[in-house]
N, C-alpha and C positions, 0 to 999 in steps of 0.2 A: 223711933217712930216707924210703924209699919207703913209701907209705901204700896200703892198700886202702880206698878211701873207700866209706863205706856210703850208699846211696841212701835218703834219708828222703822218701818220696813225700808224706807229710802236709805237711811244711814246704814242699815244691815247690809244692804245690797251694794253700797258704794264703800266708803271707808269708815270702818268701825271707829278709828281713832280721829275722825274728821272733827275739827274743833269749830263750834259754832253755838250761838245762843239758841236754846230750845228747851221746852219743858219735857221732863223724862218721868215724872211721877206726881201723884197726889195722894195725901194721907186718906185713910178711910173716912175720916170725919170731915175731909175737905178744908181743913184749917191750914195745912202745910202743903207747899208745892216743892218739888225738887227740879232744879234746872241744871242743864249742862252749860257750862261756859266756854268761851273760846279757848281757855287754858286746859280744856279736857277734864275739869273738876266738876263735880256735882255738889251743889249747895242747896240746903233746905232753907226756904224762905216762908214768910207768912203769906197766905193766899190773898189777903187783902190788907197790905201794909197800910198803917195809919199814921206813922211818924217817920217819914222818910227824910234822910239827909243826903244831899248830892254835892260831892266834892269836885265834880267835873263841870266846868263851865258850860259845855255844850248841853248838858242834861236839864238845865233849869227851865228854859223855855219849852223844851220838848215835854218835860213832866207836866208843865202847866196845860199844854195842848191835850195831854192824855188824861187830865183830871186827877193827878196824883195829889195825895194828902202830904205835901212837902212842907216840912218844919223848918229846914235850914238849907241854905246853898252856899257854895264858895263865895267869898268876899269879892272875887274878880267880877261877879254879876253886877255888883253895885256901880261899876264904872260904866255901864250901858245907859244910854239915854232912855232905854225902855225897860229898866230894871223892874219897875212896878207891874208892868205887863208881863214880864217874864216870870215873875213869882207870884202874881195874884195879889201883891201887896201885903201878903201875910208872913211869908217865910222870912226868918232872920238871916243876916249875913254871918257866916262863920269863917274865921281865919284858919288856914291850914295849920294843924297841930295843936289847936286850942281843945285839948281833951277834956278839960274841966267843964267847959261850956257844952261840949258834945254830950257828956254824961248827964248834964242837967236837962237836956232835951229829951233824954231817954228814948232814943230812936228804936224802931223795930226793924229798920232796914237802912243799910249804909251802901251807897254806890260811890266808887272812887276809881282813879286811873290806876294803870298797872304797876308804875314805879312808885307809888305812895309809900314813903318810908314808915308811915304810921299804920300800916295795914294790920300788923299783929295786935296793936293797941285797939284799933277798931273792932276787930274780931272778938275780943273780950267784952265789948259793949253790946254788939248787936250783929246779926248775920251781915256779911259785908261781900259785895260783888265787885271784883276788879274788871274794868273794861279797857281793852287796848284800842288804839285809833287805827282800826283796820277793817278790811271787808269781812263779810260773813257769808258762809256757804249757803245758809238757809235764809238769807235776806232776800225779799222779792225785788229789792232795788239795786242789787249787784254793786256796780262800781261807784254809785252815788253814795259816798261815805256819809254825807250829813243826813241822808234818808236812811241808811243803814243803822246809824246810831239812834234815831227815832225808833226804829223797829226793835233794835236790841233792847232798848229801855222799855218798850212795850212788853217784851217777853219777860223782863225782870219784874214789872209792875203788874203782870197778869193782865195786860191791856193790848196783846198782840193784835187782835182783829181791829181794834180802834186804830192802832199805829199804822196798820197797812192801809186802812180806809183813809186816814189822814194824808198819808203819802201819795195815795193814788189821786186824791182831790187836789193836792198840790201840783201834781204833774200836769193836770188839766189847767190849773191856774198859770203855771209856768208857761205852757203853750200860748195862752192869751197874752201874757207880758211880753213873750218874745215876739209876737206879731205886732204889738203896740210899738216896739222899738225897731222893727225890721228894716224900715226905710234908712234908719241912721247906722244900724250895726252891719248890715249886708256888706260883705266884702272887706270889712275892716278888721284889723288885728289889734291885740292888746297885750299889755304886759302888767303884772300885778306885783307891787312892792309894799314893804312897810319900811318906815323911816326909823332907824335905830341910832344909838348913840355914836356908833363908829362906823356908820354907812347906811347901807340898805339891805334888806332881805328880799330875795327874788323867790317867787312862789310858783310851782307847777299846778297842774290842774287838780282839783279836789284836795287842796292843801289849806283850806280856810281862807281867812283874811280877804274875802271877796272873790276868790277864785270860783266858788260855785255860782254866785250871781253872774260873774262876767263870762265864764266859759260855758257852764252848764245850762243856765237859765237864758241868758241873752245871746249866747251862741257867737261871741267874738272870736275870731281866729286866732291862731299863733303863727307868726311868721316863721319861715324855715331857718332864719338866723337864730331865733329864739329857741326853736326846737333843737338846734345843734347845741346851744348853750345847756339845755336840759339834758341832752344826752351825754354831754361831757361832765357836767357837775351837779345836775338836778337842782332841787331847791337849796338855797343856802345864802351866806352873806356875801354881798357884793359892793364894790364902789361904782359910782356912776361911770367913772372912766373905764371900768372893765366892760361896761355895757355899751360903750360908744358905738361899736360896730353892729348892734343889734337894731334891726328894723321893727318898728311898730307904729300904728297909727294913734293909739291911745295908751296912756299910763295911768293906772289907778293906784294911788298911794295911801296906805293907812298911816295916819299920823296921830301921835299922842297930843293930849290937850296941852296948849301952849306951845307947841312945837311945829305949828304950820308956817311960820314966818319964813319966807324965801325958799320954801321947799318946791312950790310949783315952778318958780322961775329957774331954780337950780336944775330940776329935772328937764324942763323944757329946753333950756340953753345947751345942756350937756348931751341930751340924746336927740336933739333936733326935732322935737315934737311941739306943735303949737300950743301955746300956753293954755288955750281953751279946751285942749284935749288931754291935759294933765288934771285928772279929777282927784280931789283930796277927799278922804273919808275918815270918820273918827275911829281910831285904833280901838279905844275901850269899848265902843258899842258893837263893833262888828267882828271882834276876835272870837266871840263866843260860838258862832257858826251853828246854832240851833235853827230850826226851820223858821221861827218867828223872825229872827235876826236876818236870815237869808232873804225872806221876802221883803222886809223893810229896806234892806240894802239895794235890792234890785229896783224897788220903786224910787229910791233916792237916786240911783245912777241914771235911771230914765229920765228923771226930772232934770238932772244936771247936763245931760248930753243933748237934750232937746234944743 
């Protein structure tokens, strides 16, 4: 396919091998686009994909915001209380590795995560883009990973300008939400955990599971003792006893359905945080970390801490 390659002056002046999502060419008839991915590979995609399949949970809600013609999403999305809103109620839920059902959908574009073991199988079915969970050089949202992934998906779906506009509008809304909760949040610190079978998982900033709502939107602080924990070990599994010396005013815990019993009391007693400051959130709903979910979670947190 003959391509009209776009000259990207910025990338030429900076780092030719710089990896980031961006369009690099369009076919003469406009039907095919060529994009550069974060893996420094160029992929040809339909300019207006009509049967999109999304295997990354974060992409479902973002694709809905972008107006994507999404035919299927990962089954993980079904666990969210907002599943219909995230999919428009039309997309089917597809289990990872169900190649037979995938072929039946006849997708013209597949988006998946970097380590997907079925990548080569997908590539035989339709153009497939791998996306890593990382920042992007050309993203206007820089360190805000959840917005960067909205932007990256916009590049993939040929809706880059819309993605940037949605992100900008959200930053204004986030400022409003922050002001709404400022009287409660000001001067308070927070810790974000998820309840696992063998303990808890501690999350750093921009790591999903509520960290965006807590640290980026609402601007809870991080106590210096928690900062020291991050510097030593970063995000990872912990026992509550390991965290006894960490100071925090609030603890936000993602819990799976049916697993809420005694979690609040256990965290409160072990960490010395008032029970009313231990906020339990639904794991299945907020693990997705798309923009719709982040906004819903922020609103729920404000309601619970008021």
